[in-house]
N, C-alpha and C positions, 0 to 999 in steps of 0.2 A: 504494500500500500504506500502511495506517495505522501509527501508531507502535506499537500493540500487536503487530501481526504482525511488525514489524521486531524488536521486543524478543524475541518467541518464537524467531525465527530465531537471534538473537544468543545467547540462553540455550542453544539446542540445540548451537551451535558451541562453547560453553564449559561443559562439564559440571562444572567445578570450582565453579561458582556453586551448583549443587545440593548439593554437599558442604558449602558454607558454610551453607546453609539447614538441612540435616539436622543439622549440629553445633549449631544454635541461635545462630549468629553473626549472622544477619540474617534478613530476610523477603523474600518476593517483592515486596511493596509497596515496600520501601525500595530494592531493586534496580531496580525499574521507575522510581522517582523519579530515581535516579542516571542511568539510561539516558535518561530524558526530558530531563534538564538537560544532561548532558555527551555523550550519544551513545556512540560506541564509543571514545572517547579513552582510551588506555592508562593515562594518569596517574590517571584517575578509578577505574579498575578494578584498579590494581596491588595494593591491599590484599587484594582478594578472590582474585586469582590466586596470590598468594604463599602464602596459608593452605591452599590445596588440598594434601591429602596426596599424596605421590608414588605413582604407580601401581605395581603390583607388577611390571610389565614393565620399569620403569626401575631396579629393584633388581637388584644382581648376585647370582649364586648364593651367593657367600660371605656376603652380608648376610642372605639368606633362611635359610640353614642356621644362621647364628649366632643367629637369633631363635627357633629351634625349641627347645622344652622337651622333652628326651629322656625325662624321667620321665613326663611326661604322655602322650607317644606310646606308651611301654611299657604304661602302664595301659590305654590305649584298645585296644592290640593284645591284651592279656590278656582284656579284656572281650569283644572280638570273637571270640576263640578259644573262650571259654566259651559264647557265644551260638551259634556254629557247631556246637559239640559237642552242645548241647541240640537244635538243629534236626536234626542227624544222628540222634540217638537217637529223636526223634519220627518221623522219616520212615522209618527202618529198622524200627521197632517193637521193637527190642531194648532191653532194660534192662540196664545195666552191672552192677547188683548182682544176684548170684545168690541165689535163695531158699534158706533154711537147711534146709528139709525140706518134706515134703508138707503142703499146707494142708488142714486138716479144718474145714469150716464148722461153726459152732456151731448146734445145733438152735434153732429159733425160740422154743420155749417154755422154754428153759433160761436162767436168769439168774444171774450171779455164782457159778458153780460150785455150784448147788443140788443 
């Protein structure tokens, strides 16, 4: 197996490398050069593995709840309720506002109370 294939396998085993690339901290070329020189030596990769953000599964429930903005959640719930109400009106065909009286269409040839 050539060095490129070994690097691909190494990168698949360490998804935190992809996070470093997405954050703009490094590039694939630089990571490959490090792999080419040092291989899988942990000392060479320690900077890249530390910078990876913790996965959501490693966070406790308390930390997740603490980071939630309740005002934002309430705004989204209100928006969703309005959207559901609109969809319900459209699907049932009922209009919530009642007309004030019978509608008399204006004759086609009559303009501005002539």
